N, CA and C atoms as an extended XYZ file, in Angstrom:
246
Properties=species:S:1:pos:R:3:atomname:S:1:resname:S:1:resid:I:1 pbc="F F F"
N       -78.372        1.293       44.726 N   UNK     1
C       -78.422        2.425       44.604 CA  UNK     1
C       -76.807        2.797       44.373 C   UNK     1
N       -76.266        3.727       43.586 N   UNK     2
C       -75.074        3.471       43.072 CA  UNK     2
C       -74.054        4.644       44.277 C   UNK     2
N       -72.995        5.025       43.980 N   UNK     3
C       -72.233        6.094       44.872 CA  UNK     3
C       -72.361        7.308       44.400 C   UNK     3
N       -72.146        8.209       44.981 N   UNK     4
C       -72.312        9.623       44.586 CA  UNK     4
C       -71.049       10.365       44.200 C   UNK     4
N       -70.823       11.168       43.087 N   UNK     5
C       -70.008       11.529       42.451 CA  UNK     5
C       -68.717       12.248       43.403 C   UNK     5
N       -67.909       12.004       43.247 N   UNK     6
C       -66.718       12.412       44.065 CA  UNK     6
C       -66.359       13.992       43.617 C   UNK     6
N       -66.411       14.966       44.373 N   UNK     7
C       -65.887       15.944       44.012 CA  UNK     7
C       -64.198       16.158       43.801 C   UNK     7
N       -63.326       16.323       42.768 N   UNK     8
C       -61.975       16.051       42.564 CA  UNK     8
C       -61.490       17.518       42.904 C   UNK     8
N       -60.750       18.073       44.087 N   UNK     9
C       -60.335       18.907       44.394 CA  UNK     9
C       -59.046       18.575       45.289 C   UNK     9
N       -58.044       19.271       45.305 N   UNK    10
C       -56.769       19.091       46.243 CA  UNK    10
C       -57.292       18.943       47.557 C   UNK    10
N       -56.459       17.813       48.066 N   UNK    11
C       -56.944       17.940       49.626 CA  UNK    11
C       -55.888       18.600       50.429 C   UNK    11
N       -56.388       19.713       51.071 N   UNK    12
C       -55.673       20.490       51.852 CA  UNK    12
C       -55.191       19.883       53.046 C   UNK    12
N       -55.360       18.981       53.759 N   UNK    13
C       -54.808       18.509       54.861 CA  UNK    13
C       -53.464       17.684       54.366 C   UNK    13
N       -52.287       18.214       55.164 N   UNK    14
C       -51.225       17.175       54.504 CA  UNK    14
C       -50.915       15.954       54.782 C   UNK    14
N       -51.573       15.393       55.699 N   UNK    15
C       -51.398       14.077       56.193 CA  UNK    15
C       -52.344       13.012       55.319 C   UNK    15
N       -53.706       13.816       55.431 N   UNK    16
C       -54.861       13.339       54.869 CA  UNK    16
C       -54.278       13.088       53.198 C   UNK    16
N       -53.975       14.013       52.653 N   UNK    17
C       -53.497       13.851       51.195 CA  UNK    17
C       -52.368       12.643       50.919 C   UNK    17
N       -51.400       12.093       51.737 N   UNK    18
C       -50.425       11.527       51.532 CA  UNK    18
C       -51.357        9.840       51.805 C   UNK    18
N       -51.967       10.222       52.795 N   UNK    19
C       -52.483        8.920       52.834 CA  UNK    19
C       -53.433        8.380       51.638 C   UNK    19
N       -54.374        9.342       51.063 N   UNK    20
C       -55.056        9.213       50.033 CA  UNK    20
C       -54.217        8.928       48.800 C   UNK    20
N       -53.015        9.247       48.574 N   UNK    21
C       -52.149        9.371       47.391 CA  UNK    21
C       -51.602        7.941       47.425 C   UNK    21
N       -50.977        7.401       48.944 N   UNK    22
C       -50.585        5.985       48.898 CA  UNK    22
C       -51.615        4.971       48.804 C   UNK    22
N       -52.905        5.177       49.172 N   UNK    23
C       -53.918        4.154       48.821 CA  UNK    23
C       -54.217        4.391       47.049 C   UNK    23
N       -54.079        5.164       46.788 N   UNK    24
C       -54.363        5.584       45.159 CA  UNK    24
C       -53.526        5.024       44.675 C   UNK    24
N       -52.050        5.149       44.566 N   UNK    25
C       -50.987        4.873       44.208 CA  UNK    25
C       -50.974        3.154       44.096 C   UNK    25
N       -51.340        2.721       45.396 N   UNK    26
C       -51.265        1.166       45.394 CA  UNK    26
C       -52.344        0.578       44.752 C   UNK    26
N       -53.368        1.126       44.577 N   UNK    27
C       -54.808        0.845       43.577 CA  UNK    27
C       -54.570        0.885       41.960 C   UNK    27
N       -53.667        1.981       41.881 N   UNK    28
C       -53.016        2.125       40.371 CA  UNK    28
C       -51.734        0.928       39.757 C   UNK    28
N       -51.069        0.772       41.062 N   UNK    29
C       -49.939       -0.200       40.832 CA  UNK    29
C       -50.986       -1.743       40.255 C   UNK    29
N       -51.942       -1.681       41.214 N   UNK    30
C       -52.819       -3.271       41.130 CA  UNK    30
C       -53.426       -3.321       39.754 C   UNK    30
N       -53.986       -2.400       39.377 N   UNK    31
C       -54.450       -2.296       37.863 CA  UNK    31
C       -53.692       -2.522       36.850 C   UNK    31
N       -52.159       -1.643       37.012 N   UNK    32
C       -51.146       -2.058       36.053 CA  UNK    32
C       -50.819       -3.135       35.941 C   UNK    32
N       -50.685       -3.965       37.151 N   UNK    33
C       -50.354       -5.276       37.027 CA  UNK    33
C       -51.247       -6.185       36.332 C   UNK    33
N       -52.473       -6.033       36.745 N   UNK    34
C       -54.004       -6.861       36.292 CA  UNK    34
C       -53.570       -6.843       34.615 C   UNK    34
N       -53.759       -5.416       34.254 N   UNK    35
C       -53.555       -5.186       32.938 CA  UNK    35
C       -52.653       -5.958       31.911 C   UNK    35
N       -51.626       -5.883       32.718 N   UNK    36
C       -50.285       -6.723       32.034 CA  UNK    36
C       -50.465       -8.205       32.110 C   UNK    36
N       -50.901       -8.751       33.487 N   UNK    37
C       -51.314      -10.387       33.207 CA  UNK    37
C       -52.583      -10.628       32.264 C   UNK    37
N       -53.615      -10.125       32.545 N   UNK    38
C       -54.828      -10.157       31.845 CA  UNK    38
C       -54.644      -10.365       30.259 C   UNK    38
N       -53.991       -9.334       29.774 N   UNK    39
C       -54.300       -8.884       28.389 CA  UNK    39
C       -53.102       -9.081       27.786 C   UNK    39
N       -51.847       -9.529       28.336 N   UNK    40
C       -50.549       -9.646       28.014 CA  UNK    40
C       -50.102       -8.428       27.498 C   UNK    40
N       -49.928       -7.619       28.033 N   UNK    41
C       -49.661       -6.433       27.276 CA  UNK    41
C       -48.250       -5.790       27.912 C   UNK    41
N       -47.680       -5.141       27.427 N   UNK    42
C       -46.393       -4.540       28.307 CA  UNK    42
C       -46.563       -3.166       28.964 C   UNK    42
N       -46.528       -3.059       29.948 N   UNK    43
C       -47.351       -1.827       30.712 CA  UNK    43
C       -45.964       -1.128       31.578 C   UNK    43
N       -46.072       -0.097       31.515 N   UNK    44
C       -45.118        1.077       32.167 CA  UNK    44
C       -45.516        2.157       33.026 C   UNK    44
N       -45.708        1.865       34.091 N   UNK    45
C       -46.249        3.189       34.908 CA  UNK    45
C       -45.175        3.973       35.592 C   UNK    45
N       -45.398        5.461       35.546 N   UNK    46
C       -44.178        5.913       36.548 CA  UNK    46
C       -44.946        7.372       37.165 C   UNK    46
N       -44.545        7.093       38.526 N   UNK    47
C       -45.546        8.341       39.425 CA  UNK    47
C       -44.804        8.684       40.593 C   UNK    47
N       -44.747       10.277       40.126 N   UNK    48
C       -43.959       11.014       41.560 CA  UNK    48
C       -44.949       11.291       42.632 C   UNK    48
N       -44.573       11.623       43.595 N   UNK    49
C       -45.472       12.134       44.538 CA  UNK    49
C       -45.014       13.841       44.992 C   UNK    49
N       -45.647       14.003       45.507 N   UNK    50
C       -45.403       15.737       45.606 CA  UNK    50
C       -44.435       15.955       46.110 C   UNK    50
N       -43.870       15.320       46.692 N   UNK    51
C       -42.247       15.671       47.374 CA  UNK    51
C       -41.093       14.894       46.725 C   UNK    51
N       -41.620       14.404       45.183 N   UNK    52
C       -40.801       13.912       44.118 CA  UNK    52
C       -40.283       12.209       44.510 C   UNK    52
N       -40.933       11.641       45.295 N   UNK    53
C       -40.519       10.457       45.344 CA  UNK    53
C       -41.200        9.230       43.769 C   UNK    53
N       -40.261        8.647       43.460 N   UNK    54
C       -40.758        7.989       42.395 CA  UNK    54
C       -41.472        6.381       42.420 C   UNK    54
N       -42.130        6.312       42.046 N   UNK    55
C       -42.905        4.760       42.280 CA  UNK    55
C       -42.816        4.438       40.894 C   UNK    55
N       -42.629        3.031       40.503 N   UNK    56
C       -42.266        2.753       39.122 CA  UNK    56
C       -43.034        1.346       39.226 C   UNK    56
N       -43.508        0.716       38.149 N   UNK    57
C       -43.829       -0.513       37.989 CA  UNK    57
C       -43.674       -0.742       36.249 C   UNK    57
N       -43.238       -2.084       35.795 N   UNK    58
C       -43.061       -2.272       34.520 CA  UNK    58
C       -43.320       -3.664       34.550 C   UNK    58
N       -43.885       -4.016       33.666 N   UNK    59
C       -43.973       -5.349       32.844 CA  UNK    59
C       -42.991       -6.341       32.154 C   UNK    59
N       -43.131       -7.206       32.089 N   UNK    60
C       -42.140       -7.960       31.163 CA  UNK    60
C       -40.538       -7.868       31.604 C   UNK    60
N       -40.824       -7.975       33.030 N   UNK    61
C       -38.994       -7.740       33.408 CA  UNK    61
C       -38.346       -6.429       33.185 C   UNK    61
N       -39.038       -5.521       33.247 N   UNK    62
C       -38.517       -4.015       32.536 CA  UNK    62
C       -37.891       -3.379       34.205 C   UNK    62
N       -36.689       -3.387       33.938 N   UNK    63
C       -35.876       -3.283       35.225 CA  UNK    63
C       -36.205       -1.847       35.788 C   UNK    63
N       -36.017       -1.042       34.809 N   UNK    64
C       -36.240        0.375       34.578 CA  UNK    64
C       -36.734        0.818       33.938 C   UNK    64
N       -37.933        1.101       34.135 N   UNK    65
C       -39.449        1.792       33.429 CA  UNK    65
C       -38.890        3.001       32.757 C   UNK    65
N       -37.967        3.988       33.371 N   UNK    66
C       -37.898        5.305       32.387 CA  UNK    66
C       -37.173        4.682       31.300 C   UNK    66
N       -36.009        3.968       31.363 N   UNK    67
C       -35.131        3.789       30.534 CA  UNK    67
C       -35.828        2.877       29.405 C   UNK    67
N       -36.836        2.137       29.672 N   UNK    68
C       -37.448        1.245       28.703 CA  UNK    68
C       -38.171        2.318       28.132 C   UNK    68
N       -38.783        3.221       28.666 N   UNK    69
C       -39.943        4.422       27.516 CA  UNK    69
C       -38.857        5.106       27.017 C   UNK    69
N       -37.295        5.324       27.331 N   UNK    70
C       -36.747        5.978       26.454 CA  UNK    70
C       -36.213        5.219       25.128 C   UNK    70
N       -36.084        3.782       25.148 N   UNK    71
C       -35.429        2.760       24.266 CA  UNK    71
C       -36.654        2.912       23.222 C   UNK    71
N       -37.764        2.773       23.923 N   UNK    72
C       -39.109        2.793       22.884 CA  UNK    72
C       -39.429        3.867       21.968 C   UNK    72
N       -38.868        5.282       22.398 N   UNK    73
C       -38.994        6.646       21.853 CA  UNK    73
C       -37.854        6.393       20.925 C   UNK    73
N       -36.805        5.970       21.032 N   UNK    74
C       -35.769        6.248       19.915 CA  UNK    74
C       -35.908        5.613       18.914 C   UNK    74
N       -36.391        4.264       19.369 N   UNK    75
C       -36.899        2.960       18.101 CA  UNK    75
C       -37.952        3.589       17.106 C   UNK    75
N       -38.940        4.462       17.925 N   UNK    76
C       -40.092        5.357       17.088 CA  UNK    76
C       -39.500        6.272       15.930 C   UNK    76
N       -38.501        7.248       16.782 N   UNK    77
C       -37.999        8.082       16.179 CA  UNK    77
C       -37.336        7.789       14.770 C   UNK    77
N       -36.372        6.259       15.260 N   UNK    78
C       -35.406        5.670       14.119 CA  UNK    78
C       -36.393        5.415       12.964 C   UNK    78
N       -37.860        4.649       13.462 N   UNK    79
C       -38.591        3.874       12.346 CA  UNK    79
C       -39.218        5.331       11.676 C   UNK    79
N       -39.642        6.273       12.431 N   UNK    80
C       -40.014        7.706       11.443 CA  UNK    80
C       -39.060        8.194       10.708 C   UNK    80
N       -37.476        8.374       10.664 N   UNK    81
C       -36.745        8.895        9.907 CA  UNK    81
C       -36.676        8.256        8.426 C   UNK    81
N       -37.066        6.917        8.527 N   UNK    82
C       -36.830        6.030        7.505 CA  UNK    82
C       -38.009        6.153        6.700 C   UNK    82
């Protein structure tokens, strides 16, 4: 028998919300890592918490994920202009 459907709504308790965020963020980062390794894909992930704290992941040695995203966007814009 499978799990029941989870109702998605904001968690009102601040502490519970932070704990859930941390666990889900870690799971998402793990999935991004797995996708990168298993599929040889370039993966970039940016997550901001409710208080504005940044968490990022970048495969292929990306040091700063936002910069990698911007470089990709600039390259795409240049290709579109040609």
